[in-house]
DRENDREN-390683 format. One record per residue (C-alpha): residue number from 1; x, y, z. Coordinates in pm, whole numbers, always signed. Example, Ala and Ser with C-alpha at 12.3 -4.5 7.8 and 13.67 -1.06 7.14 Angstrom:
BEGIN
k->1; c1->+1230; c2->-450; c3->+780;
k->2; c1->+1367; c2->-106; c3->+714;
//
This chain:
BEGIN
k->1; c1->+0; c2->+0; c3->+0;
k->2; c1->+276; c2->+246; c3->+91;
k->3; c1->+452; c2->+199; c3->-243;
k->4; c1->+136; c2->+286; c3->-436;
k->5; c1->+76; c2->+592; c3->-218;
k->6; c1->+433; c2->+709; c3->-265;
k->7; c1->+398; c2->+687; c3->-643;
k->8; c1->+71; c2->+882; c3->-632;
k->9; c1->+228; c2->+1148; c3->-408;
k->10; c1->+509; c2->+1215; c3->-656;
k->11; c1->+262; c2->+1246; c3->-942;
k->12; c1->+11; c2->+1467; c3->-759;
k->13; c1->+260; c2->+1716; c3->-612;
k->14; c1->+147; c2->+2077; c3->-660;
k->15; c1->+390; c2->+2361; c3->-730;
k->16; c1->+410; c2->+2503; c3->-376;
k->17; c1->+683; c2->+2611; c3->-135;
k->18; c1->+656; c2->+2294; c3->+72;
k->19; c1->+441; c2->+1984; c3->+75;
k->20; c1->+446; c2->+1671; c3->+290;
k->21; c1->+239; c2->+1356; c3->+317;
k->22; c1->+225; c2->+1153; c3->+637;
k->23; c1->+65; c2->+810; c3->+597;
k->24; c1->-18; c2->+611; c3->+911;
k->25; c1->-144; c2->+256; c3->+958;
k->26; c1->-201; c2->+137; c3->+1315;
k->27; c1->-322; c2->-187; c3->+1473;
k->28; c1->-422; c2->-252; c3->+1833;
k->29; c1->-509; c2->-561; c3->+2037;
k->30; c1->-640; c2->-553; c3->+2392;
k->31; c1->-691; c2->-871; c3->+2594;
k->32; c1->-850; c2->-863; c3->+2942;
k->33; c1->-929; c2->-1118; c3->+3213;
k->34; c1->-1142; c2->-1012; c3->+3511;
k->35; c1->-1196; c2->-1241; c3->+3811;
k->36; c1->-1064; c2->-1533; c3->+3603;
k->37; c1->-1314; c2->-1471; c3->+3322;
k->38; c1->-1170; c2->-1372; c3->+2981;
k->39; c1->-1337; c2->-1080; c3->+2803;
k->40; c1->-1373; c2->-1076; c3->+2426;
k->41; c1->-1057; c2->-941; c3->+2260;
k->42; c1->-1075; c2->-586; c3->+2128;
k->43; c1->-907; c2->-561; c3->+1789;
k->44; c1->-887; c2->-239; c3->+1590;
k->45; c1->-716; c2->-108; c3->+1279;
k->46; c1->-688; c2->+241; c3->+1134;
k->47; c1->-521; c2->+394; c3->+830;
k->48; c1->-516; c2->+729; c3->+656;
k->49; c1->-300; c2->+1021; c3->+549;
k->50; c1->-237; c2->+1387; c3->+632;
k->51; c1->-128; c2->+1637; c3->+365;
k->52; c1->+49; c2->+1957; c3->+473;
k->53; c1->+110; c2->+2243; c3->+230;
k->54; c1->+290; c2->+2577; c3->+269;
k->55; c1->+217; c2->+2836; c3->+4;
k->56; c1->+324; c2->+3191; c3->+64;
k->57; c1->+283; c2->+3279; c3->+430;
k->58; c1->+9; c2->+3026; c3->+491;
k->59; c1->+3; c2->+2665; c3->+605;
k->60; c1->-286; c2->+2430; c3->+537;
k->61; c1->-348; c2->+2064; c3->+602;
k->62; c1->-613; c2->+1806; c3->+523;
k->63; c1->-658; c2->+1443; c3->+626;
k->64; c1->-823; c2->+1155; c3->+443;
k->65; c1->-894; c2->+788; c3->+504;
k->66; c1->-941; c2->+744; c3->+128;
k->67; c1->-594; c2->+646; c3->+10;
k->68; c1->-693; c2->+607; c3->-351;
k->69; c1->-553; c2->+845; c3->-609;
k->70; c1->-879; c2->+1042; c3->-607;
k->71; c1->-882; c2->+1061; c3->-226;
k->72; c1->-526; c2->+1190; c3->-211;
k->73; c1->-593; c2->+1444; c3->-488;
k->74; c1->-888; c2->+1579; c3->-290;
k->75; c1->-672; c2->+1611; c3->+24;
k->76; c1->-405; c2->+1801; c3->-173;
k->77; c1->-665; c2->+2044; c3->-304;
k->78; c1->-821; c2->+2104; c3->+38;
k->79; c1->-484; c2->+2157; c3->+207;
k->80; c1->-384; c2->+2407; c3->-62;
k->81; c1->-712; c2->+2595; c3->-23;
k->82; c1->-655; c2->+2623; c3->+351;
k->83; c1->-297; c2->+2744; c3->+298;
k->84; c1->-412; c2->+3015; c3->+60;
k->85; c1->-695; c2->+3120; c3->+292;
k->86; c1->-463; c2->+3132; c3->+595;
k->87; c1->-191; c2->+3335; c3->+425;
k->88; c1->-367; c2->+3668; c3->+476;
k->89; c1->-437; c2->+3605; c3->+844;
k->90; c1->-142; c2->+3399; c3->+966;
k->91; c1->+46; c2->+3543; c3->+1263;
k->92; c1->+365; c2->+3383; c3->+1128;
k->93; c1->+507; c2->+3352; c3->+777;
k->94; c1->+539; c2->+2975; c3->+738;
k->95; c1->+740; c2->+3010; c3->+417;
k->96; c1->+1036; c2->+3117; c3->+636;
k->97; c1->+1055; c2->+2775; c3->+804;
k->98; c1->+1298; c2->+2517; c3->+668;
k->99; c1->+1137; c2->+2180; c3->+738;
k->100; c1->+1404; c2->+1997; c3->+542;
k->101; c1->+1370; c2->+1680; c3->+341;
k->102; c1->+1492; c2->+1397; c3->+566;
k->103; c1->+1566; c2->+1043; c3->+461;
k->104; c1->+1588; c2->+753; c3->+701;
k->105; c1->+1406; c2->+474; c3->+881;
k->106; c1->+1338; c2->+329; c3->+1223;
k->107; c1->+1211; c2->-11; c3->+1336;
k->108; c1->+1139; c2->-126; c3->+1691;
k->109; c1->+1342; c2->-431; c3->+1784;
k->110; c1->+1115; c2->-721; c3->+1888;
k->111; c1->+1315; c2->-1000; c3->+2049;
k->112; c1->+1000; c2->-1210; c3->+2098;
k->113; c1->+737; c2->-1126; c3->+1837;
k->114; c1->+383; c2->-1061; c3->+1961;
k->115; c1->+259; c2->-1282; c3->+1678;
k->116; c1->+481; c2->-1567; c3->+1796;
k->117; c1->+236; c2->-1652; c3->+2075;
k->118; c1->-122; c2->-1756; c3->+2000;
k->119; c1->-414; c2->-1561; c3->+2140;
k->120; c1->-508; c2->-1865; c3->+2350;
k->121; c1->-160; c2->-1872; c3->+2503;
k->122; c1->-179; c2->-1499; c3->+2580;
k->123; c1->-509; c2->-1552; c3->+2758;
k->124; c1->-349; c2->-1837; c3->+2954;
k->125; c1->-84; c2->-1590; c3->+3076;
k->126; c1->-355; c2->-1346; c3->+3182;
k->127; c1->-564; c2->-1612; c3->+3356;
k->128; c1->-265; c2->-1733; c3->+3557;
k->129; c1->-177; c2->-1377; c3->+3656;
k->130; c1->-538; c2->-1313; c3->+3756;
k->131; c1->-544; c2->-1629; c3->+3970;
k->132; c1->-223; c2->-1514; c3->+4140;
k->133; c1->-401; c2->-1194; c3->+4247;
k->134; c1->-673; c2->-1384; c3->+4433;
k->135; c1->-711; c2->-1644; c3->+4703;
k->136; c1->-825; c2->-1433; c3->+5000;
k->137; c1->-1179; c2->-1338; c3->+5100;
k->138; c1->-1070; c2->-976; c3->+5151;
k->139; c1->-989; c2->-944; c3->+4779;
k->140; c1->-1299; c2->-809; c3->+4603;
k->141; c1->-1183; c2->-755; c3->+4246;
k->142; c1->-888; c2->-834; c3->+4018;
k->143; c1->-809; c2->-768; c3->+3653;
k->144; c1->-520; c2->-845; c3->+3418;
k->145; c1->-461; c2->-699; c3->+3073;
k->146; c1->-230; c2->-702; c3->+2773;
k->147; c1->-232; c2->-416; c3->+2522;
k->148; c1->-36; c2->-429; c3->+2195;
k->149; c1->+0; c2->-148; c3->+1941;
k->150; c1->+182; c2->-148; c3->+1608;
k->151; c1->+216; c2->+171; c3->+1399;
k->152; c1->+366; c2->+209; c3->+1051;
k->153; c1->+436; c2->+563; c3->+929;
k->154; c1->+560; c2->+691; c3->+594;
k->155; c1->+659; c2->+1060; c3->+571;
k->156; c1->+724; c2->+1210; c3->+227;
k->157; c1->+818; c2->+1563; c3->+118;
k->158; c1->+812; c2->+1742; c3->-216;
k->159; c1->+1190; c2->+1746; c3->-255;
k->160; c1->+1274; c2->+1381; c3->-201;
k->161; c1->+1228; c2->+1343; c3->+173;
k->162; c1->+1133; c2->+991; c3->+280;
k->163; c1->+1113; c2->+851; c3->+634;
k->164; c1->+964; c2->+509; c3->+713;
k->165; c1->+914; c2->+409; c3->+1077;
k->166; c1->+757; c2->+105; c3->+1242;
k->167; c1->+692; c2->+117; c3->+1616;
k->168; c1->+549; c2->-162; c3->+1830;
k->169; c1->+459; c2->-128; c3->+2197;
k->170; c1->+330; c2->-358; c3->+2470;
k->171; c1->+168; c2->-246; c3->+2793;
k->172; c1->+87; c2->-518; c3->+3050;
k->173; c1->-156; c2->-438; c3->+3329;
k->174; c1->-289; c2->-584; c3->+3653;
k->175; c1->-514; c2->-445; c3->+3927;
k->176; c1->-638; c2->-586; c3->+4256;
k->177; c1->-867; c2->-440; c3->+4523;
k->178; c1->-915; c2->-551; c3->+4883;
k->179; c1->-1174; c2->-450; c3->+5142;
k->180; c1->-1162; c2->-480; c3->+5521;
k->181; c1->-1285; c2->-278; c3->+5818;
k->182; c1->-1507; c2->-66; c3->+5593;
k->183; c1->-1216; c2->+49; c3->+5376;
k->184; c1->-1103; c2->-43; c3->+5023;
k->185; c1->-749; c2->-19; c3->+4888;
k->186; c1->-588; c2->-130; c3->+4563;
k->187; c1->-258; c2->-217; c3->+4401;
k->188; c1->-205; c2->-164; c3->+4032;
k->189; c1->+50; c2->-249; c3->+3769;
k->190; c1->+32; c2->-107; c3->+3420;
k->191; c1->-54; c2->+263; c3->+3395;
k->192; c1->+317; c2->+337; c3->+3387;
k->193; c1->+427; c2->+10; c3->+3223;
k->194; c1->+474; c2->+73; c3->+2853;
k->195; c1->+775; c2->-10; c3->+2639;
k->196; c1->+862; c2->-67; c3->+2278;
k->197; c1->+938; c2->-423; c3->+2179;
k->198; c1->+776; c2->-763; c3->+2175;
k->199; c1->+679; c2->-1011; c3->+2443;
k->200; c1->+1016; c2->-959; c3->+2613;
k->201; c1->+852; c2->-647; c3->+2761;
k->202; c1->+664; c2->-885; c3->+2995;
k->203; c1->+997; c2->-1014; c3->+3123;
k->204; c1->+1131; c2->-661; c3->+3176;
k->205; c1->+829; c2->-571; c3->+3392;
k->206; c1->+830; c2->-914; c3->+3567;
k->207; c1->+470; c2->-975; c3->+3471;
k->208; c1->+484; c2->-1342; c3->+3572;
k->209; c1->+582; c2->-1272; c3->+3936;
k->210; c1->+440; c2->-925; c3->+4004;
k->211; c1->+76; c2->-1036; c3->+4065;
k->212; c1->+176; c2->-1250; c3->+4365;
k->213; c1->+368; c2->-956; c3->+4511;
k->214; c1->+69; c2->-728; c3->+4450;
k->215; c1->-161; c2->-970; c3->+4631;
k->216; c1->+58; c2->-969; c3->+4941;
k->217; c1->+97; c2->-590; c3->+4930;
k->218; c1->-275; c2->-513; c3->+4895;
k->219; c1->-346; c2->-737; c3->+5196;
k->220; c1->-82; c2->-547; c3->+5393;
k->221; c1->-232; c2->-215; c3->+5291;
k->222; c1->-590; c2->-303; c3->+5382;
k->223; c1->-476; c2->-372; c3->+5739;
k->224; c1->-238; c2->-77; c3->+5759;
k->225; c1->-302; c2->+257; c3->+5933;
k->226; c1->-361; c2->+579; c3->+5744;
k->227; c1->-61; c2->+782; c3->+5636;
k->228; c1->+19; c2->+1050; c3->+5897;
k->229; c1->+20; c2->+1420; c3->+5809;
k->230; c1->+298; c2->+1673; c3->+5844;
k->231; c1->+621; c2->+1794; c3->+5689;
k->232; c1->+857; c2->+1508; c3->+5614;
k->233; c1->+1139; c2->+1408; c3->+5386;
k->234; c1->+1008; c2->+1208; c3->+5093;
k->235; c1->+1165; c2->+925; c3->+4891;
k->236; c1->+983; c2->+859; c3->+4563;
k->237; c1->+1018; c2->+538; c3->+4363;
k->238; c1->+1049; c2->+555; c3->+3982;
k->239; c1->+683; c2->+455; c3->+3940;
k->240; c1->+586; c2->+784; c3->+4105;
k->241; c1->+877; c2->+991; c3->+3978;
k->242; c1->+768; c2->+933; c3->+3618;
k->243; c1->+441; c2->+1119; c3->+3674;
k->244; c1->+606; c2->+1393; c3->+3880;
k->245; c1->+840; c2->+1453; c3->+3586;
k->246; c1->+553; c2->+1433; c3->+3339;
k->247; c1->+322; c2->+1682; c3->+3509;
k->248; c1->+556; c2->+1937; c3->+3668;
k->249; c1->+843; c2->+1937; c3->+3417;
k->250; c1->+717; c2->+1795; c3->+3088;
k->251; c1->+389; c2->+1980; c3->+3039;
k->252; c1->+508; c2->+2321; c3->+3166;
k->253; c1->+804; c2->+2311; c3->+2926;
k->254; c1->+603; c2->+2244; c3->+2609;
k->255; c1->+685; c2->+2537; c3->+2385;
k->256; c1->+339; c2->+2579; c3->+2232;
k->257; c1->+201; c2->+2605; c3->+2585;
k->258; c1->+463; c2->+2872; c3->+2666;
k->259; c1->+347; c2->+3055; c3->+2352;
k->260; c1->-13; c2->+3040; c3->+2476;
k->261; c1->-158; c2->+2781; c3->+2237;
k->262; c1->-300; c2->+2546; c3->+2502;
k->263; c1->-436; c2->+2792; c3->+2757;
k->264; c1->-806; c2->+2753; c3->+2670;
k->265; c1->-796; c2->+2373; c3->+2697;
k->266; c1->-504; c2->+2203; c3->+2869;
k->267; c1->-391; c2->+2514; c3->+3054;
k->268; c1->-98; c2->+2750; c3->+3047;
k->269; c1->+239; c2->+2736; c3->+3228;
k->270; c1->+438; c2->+2934; c3->+3482;
k->271; c1->+739; c2->+2913; c3->+3246;
k->272; c1->+816; c2->+3217; c3->+3027;
k->273; c1->+1053; c2->+3249; c3->+2727;
k->274; c1->+1288; c2->+3469; c3->+2934;
k->275; c1->+1361; c2->+3180; c3->+3170;
k->276; c1->+1542; c2->+2972; c3->+2907;
k->277; c1->+1915; c2->+2967; c3->+2977;
k->278; c1->+1905; c2->+3107; c3->+3330;
k->279; c1->+1611; c2->+2981; c3->+3538;
k->280; c1->+1703; c2->+2757; c3->+3833;
k->281; c1->+1430; c2->+2494; c3->+3787;
k->282; c1->+1563; c2->+2264; c3->+4057;
k->283; c1->+1864; c2->+2180; c3->+4267;
k->284; c1->+2201; c2->+2118; c3->+4103;
k->285; c1->+2122; c2->+1745; c3->+4115;
k->286; c1->+1839; c2->+1784; c3->+3863;
k->287; c1->+1940; c2->+1673; c3->+3513;
k->288; c1->+1659; c2->+1613; c3->+3263;
k->289; c1->+1721; c2->+1485; c3->+2910;
k->290; c1->+1497; c2->+1453; c3->+2608;
k->291; c1->+1608; c2->+1133; c3->+2436;
k->292; c1->+1403; c2->+955; c3->+2166;
k->293; c1->+1710; c2->+741; c3->+2087;
k->294; c1->+1680; c2->+514; c3->+2395;
k->295; c1->+1627; c2->+157; c3->+2277;
k->296; c1->+1296; c2->+18; c3->+2403;
k->297; c1->+1162; c2->+329; c3->+2573;
k->298; c1->+798; c2->+410; c3->+2501;
k->299; c1->+845; c2->+714; c3->+2273;
k->300; c1->+1164; c2->+636; c3->+2083;
k->301; c1->+1191; c2->+724; c3->+1713;
k->302; c1->+1439; c2->+845; c3->+1451;
k->303; c1->+1238; c2->+1146; c3->+1325;
k->304; c1->+943; c2->+1339; c3->+1463;
k->305; c1->+630; c2->+1403; c3->+1257;
k->306; c1->+773; c2->+1721; c3->+1105;
k->307; c1->+1073; c2->+1521; c3->+982;
k->308; c1->+1321; c2->+1659; c3->+1234;
k->309; c1->+1599; c2->+1409; c3->+1326;
k->310; c1->+1579; c2->+1292; c3->+1686;
k->311; c1->+1875; c2->+1338; c3->+1917;
k->312; c1->+1951; c2->+1344; c3->+2287;
k->313; c1->+1937; c2->+1694; c3->+2438;
k->314; c1->+1961; c2->+1830; c3->+2791;
k->315; c1->+1644; c2->+2014; c3->+2887;
k->316; c1->+1760; c2->+2093; c3->+3241;
k->317; c1->+2128; c2->+2064; c3->+3333;
k->318; c1->+2251; c2->+2099; c3->+3693;
k->319; c1->+1911; c2->+2247; c3->+3774;
k->320; c1->+1918; c2->+2521; c3->+3505;
k->321; c1->+1660; c2->+2531; c3->+3226;
k->322; c1->+1846; c2->+2506; c3->+2891;
k->323; c1->+1571; c2->+2452; c3->+2632;
k->324; c1->+1200; c2->+2390; c3->+2587;
k->325; c1->+1005; c2->+2102; c3->+2437;
k->326; c1->+926; c2->+2257; c3->+2100;
k->327; c1->+961; c2->+2129; c3->+1745;
k->328; c1->+1056; c2->+2302; c3->+1420;
k->329; c1->+746; c2->+2523; c3->+1394;
k->330; c1->+751; c2->+2643; c3->+1755;
k->331; c1->+1125; c2->+2707; c3->+1742;
k->332; c1->+1078; c2->+2927; c3->+1436;
k->333; c1->+791; c2->+3114; c3->+1601;
k->334; c1->+974; c2->+3174; c3->+1929;
k->335; c1->+1342; c2->+3192; c3->+1833;
k->336; c1->+1416; c2->+2955; c3->+2123;
k->337; c1->+1608; c2->+2626; c3->+2120;
k->338; c1->+1395; c2->+2311; c3->+2119;
k->339; c1->+1398; c2->+1943; c3->+2026;
k->340; c1->+1252; c2->+1698; c3->+1774;
k->341; c1->+920; c2->+1657; c3->+1955;
k->342; c1->+642; c2->+1750; c3->+1712;
k->343; c1->+413; c2->+1446; c3->+1713;
k->344; c1->+60; c2->+1344; c3->+1616;
k->345; c1->-144; c2->+1062; c3->+1765;
k->346; c1->-292; c2->+953; c3->+1432;
k->347; c1->-324; c2->+1027; c3->+1062;
k->348; c1->-620; c2->+1260; c3->+1123;
k->349; c1->-443; c2->+1491; c3->+1368;
k->350; c1->-180; c2->+1760; c3->+1298;
k->351; c1->+151; c2->+1724; c3->+1484;
k->352; c1->+197; c2->+1946; c3->+1789;
k->353; c1->+465; c2->+1986; c3->+2058;
k->354; c1->+468; c2->+1674; c3->+2276;
k->355; c1->+691; c2->+1505; c3->+2524;
k->356; c1->+867; c2->+1195; c3->+2395;
k->357; c1->+1124; c2->+1024; c3->+2622;
k->358; c1->+1181; c2->+1272; c3->+2903;
k->359; c1->+1422; c2->+1125; c3->+3156;
k->360; c1->+1580; c2->+1217; c3->+3488;
k->361; c1->+1946; c2->+1115; c3->+3473;
k->362; c1->+2075; c2->+887; c3->+3752;
k->363; c1->+2286; c2->+1015; c3->+4040;
k->364; c1->+2520; c2->+831; c3->+4275;
k->365; c1->+2308; c2->+717; c3->+4574;
k->366; c1->+2202; c2->+357; c3->+4629;
k->367; c1->+1849; c2->+294; c3->+4755;
k->368; c1->+1993; c2->+209; c3->+5097;
k->369; c1->+2175; c2->+545; c3->+5102;
k->370; c1->+1855; c2->+731; c3->+5009;
k->371; c1->+1670; c2->+571; c3->+5297;
k->372; c1->+1966; c2->+595; c3->+5532;
k->373; c1->+1988; c2->+973; c3->+5483;
k->374; c1->+1635; c2->+1024; c3->+5626;
k->375; c1->+1566; c2->+1069; c3->+5997;
k->376; c1->+1190; c2->+1126; c3->+5968;
k->377; c1->+1027; c2->+1065; c3->+5635;
k->378; c1->+819; c2->+843; c3->+5411;
k->379; c1->+875; c2->+626; c3->+5105;
k->380; c1->+601; c2->+626; c3->+4840;
k->381; c1->+546; c2->+440; c3->+4516;
k->382; c1->+277; c2->+355; c3->+4260;
k->383; c1->+72; c2->+660; c3->+4166;
k->384; c1->-304; c2->+646; c3->+4210;
k->385; c1->-413; c2->+1011; c3->+4177;
k->386; c1->-286; c2->+1347; c3->+4058;
k->387; c1->-396; c2->+1707; c3->+4035;
k->388; c1->-211; c2->+2014; c3->+3911;
k->389; c1->-331; c2->+2368; c3->+3845;
k->390; c1->-365; c2->+2529; c3->+3502;
k->391; c1->-25; c2->+2698; c3->+3524;
k->392; c1->+147; c2->+2373; c3->+3630;
k->393; c1->+263; c2->+2535; c3->+3951;
k->394; c1->+76; c2->+2376; c3->+4244;
k->395; c1->+30; c2->+1999; c3->+4251;
k->396; c1->-104; c2->+1716; c3->+4464;
k->397; c1->-28; c2->+1345; c3->+4415;
k->398; c1->-154; c2->+1030; c3->+4583;
k->399; c1->+19; c2->+691; c3->+4591;
k->400; c1->-96; c2->+337; c3->+4662;
k->401; c1->+194; c2->+239; c3->+4889;
k->402; c1->+358; c2->+427; c3->+5173;
k->403; c1->+620; c2->+322; c3->+5425;
k->404; c1->+752; c2->+535; c3->+5708;
k->405; c1->+1125; c2->+603; c3->+5734;
k->406; c1->+1255; c2->+641; c3->+6089;
k->407; c1->+1620; c2->+695; c3->+6175;
k->408; c1->+1736; c2->+571; c3->+5836;
k->409; c1->+1518; c2->+257; c3->+5828;
k->410; c1->+1194; c2->+159; c3->+5651;
k->411; c1->+935; c2->+76; c3->+5919;
k->412; c1->+553; c2->+89; c3->+5927;
k->413; c1->+351; c2->+40; c3->+5606;
k->414; c1->+80; c2->+308; c3->+5569;
k->415; c1->-208; c2->+335; c3->+5324;
k->416; c1->-337; c2->+619; c3->+5107;
k->417; c1->-27; c2->+842; c3->+5129;
k->418; c1->-37; c2->+1181; c3->+4955;
k->419; c1->+193; c2->+1477; c3->+4911;
k->420; c1->+160; c2->+1828; c3->+4770;
k->421; c1->+381; c2->+2120; c3->+4678;
k->422; c1->+480; c2->+2392; c3->+4435;
k->423; c1->+687; c2->+2286; c3->+4134;
k->424; c1->+979; c2->+2527; c3->+4183;
k->425; c1->+1013; c2->+2466; c3->+4558;
k->426; c1->+975; c2->+2091; c3->+4521;
k->427; c1->+1247; c2->+2045; c3->+4260;
k->428; c1->+1484; c2->+2279; c3->+4442;
k->429; c1->+1443; c2->+2051; c3->+4745;
k->430; c1->+1582; c2->+1755; c3->+4550;
k->431; c1->+1849; c2->+1636; c3->+4793;
k->432; c1->+1967; c2->+1303; c3->+4655;
k->433; c1->+1929; c2->+1116; c3->+4326;
k->434; c1->+1942; c2->+739; c3->+4305;
k->435; c1->+2205; c2->+558; c3->+4103;
k->436; c1->+2160; c2->+325; c3->+3806;
k->437; c1->+2056; c2->+37; c3->+4036;
k->438; c1->+1740; c2->+233; c3->+4130;
k->439; c1->+1667; c2->+338; c3->+3770;
k->440; c1->+1362; c2->+217; c3->+3577;
k->441; c1->+1231; c2->+290; c3->+3226;
k->442; c1->+856; c2->+353; c3->+3235;
k->443; c1->+605; c2->+574; c3->+3055;
k->444; c1->+238; c2->+633; c3->+2986;
k->445; c1->+18; c2->+530; c3->+2690;
k->446; c1->-236; c2->+811; c3->+2712;
k->447; c1->-96; c2->+1160; c3->+2761;
k->448; c1->-372; c2->+1395; c3->+2647;
k->449; c1->-339; c2->+1736; c3->+2485;
k->450; c1->-464; c2->+1943; c3->+2192;
k->451; c1->-797; c2->+2030; c3->+2032;
k->452; c1->-929; c2->+1795; c3->+1908;
k->453; c1->-771; c2->+1582; c3->+2178;
k->454; c1->-468; c2->+1367; c3->+2107;
k->455; c1->-374; c2->+1078; c3->+2335;
k->456; c1->-14; c2->+977; c3->+2282;
k->457; c1->+261; c2->+747; c3->+2416;
k->458; c1->+529; c2->+908; c3->+2633;
k->459; c1->+839; c2->+754; c3->+2789;
k->460; c1->+988; c2->+847; c3->+3127;
k->461; c1->+1290; c2->+694; c3->+3295;
k->462; c1->+1402; c2->+786; c3->+3644;
k->463; c1->+1588; c2->+666; c3->+3950;
k->464; c1->+1443; c2->+689; c3->+4300;
k->465; c1->+1486; c2->+1038; c3->+4449;
k->466; c1->+1491; c2->+1207; c3->+4791;
k->467; c1->+1319; c2->+1541; c3->+4853;
k->468; c1->+1332; c2->+1738; c3->+5178;
k->469; c1->+1057; c2->+1922; c3->+5367;
k->470; c1->+751; c2->+1800; c3->+5176;
k->471; c1->+390; c2->+1841; c3->+5291;
k->472; c1->+257; c2->+1485; c3->+5340;
k->473; c1->-98; c2->+1385; c3->+5436;
k->474; c1->-326; c2->+1083; c3->+5460;
k->475; c1->-620; c2->+982; c3->+5245;
k->476; c1->-868; c2->+1056; c3->+5524;
k->477; c1->-814; c2->+1434; c3->+5488;
//
């Protein structure tokens, strides 16, 4: 199909300043078992194309699911009409942007192909995992899930650009709830578990053994006391750090948000253009990189959806903000340094500034040293709730698991732990960063942004981290 579309593209090209065609074909499989009962598999497939044209000062685009010659011709005509109409009203002269004409490819490495295991065998894995979650009368619900996505993209430009990319991802999930003494708690596995690859992803996330651990932990939690309230030092595991990075670093640093594009929907940001190059975002231990080149991370690729080559870049170095998360278009509009992060969730959405792999670089403290440095604190992991204001300044997060730290030792397990803070103060209170032994590559499959909304895969890797003087409170408040 792609070869026929490429031939039609070359023949239909209009005489304009710039033209691109982005063709996307995606497939998804979702398998679920709840309380040992398999649900019907959900299988979906989607394909289509987006044409982008720059003529004069204007940019126009048009999408179509009709990939015939006639369908593509119609999309070319509509995109050109929009470009001409926009030229007189555009706040930026798009003809000044050099989008380039890249050539290259990218393919996710699958060590164990998803197709190498029958659907029946996959359901057997899920049933066994679901059984491992049960076996106690206090357990009231349990679910296991496997989600597989494969996306093929072909990006073509009017001057010979050609990028072909194939990305496959697997996200395993499990959830168990327990009730006792009039209270219900849960343990989950999966919202942050997404990686590129094949069935080896299940091995990376220890899907075969994690359900038994979750069962024991949820039974501990349902009998545990509430998390106490007060100011304490806080150690966060990677499965909470990923969302802290996502919400209070990733979203506020999106360049289109800094330029005001998202304020009527997803909110604005406390970050301003003047901060780039000088603003002390966090302590000197804070080093954040944008890196779509990491093998296996959830949002790795060779080129973004504007054709910009992906490369590793420091976003924050030694606590200082160096650049924003903005692609070619936003960089031209703002004059600020950015990264290759313009991405679309599907063929019928235009690419916008998005996080990809946004990672906190490891430090030099072992987990034992993180805990040992705390006299009075708490260790939290596994996010269960989050809230952050429209400017991405004030936040509140809840976790499933809490454990008190007293005189450098982990002691009492507590349930429904929460913490809150202000982004700048919180990151400046980063006191220790875990080493590579505490590091984990995670991510999320459904980061939402844009109008119409776009849900997209994002990768986050982080070690465990220690923060001082954090406002902690229990779920009863």
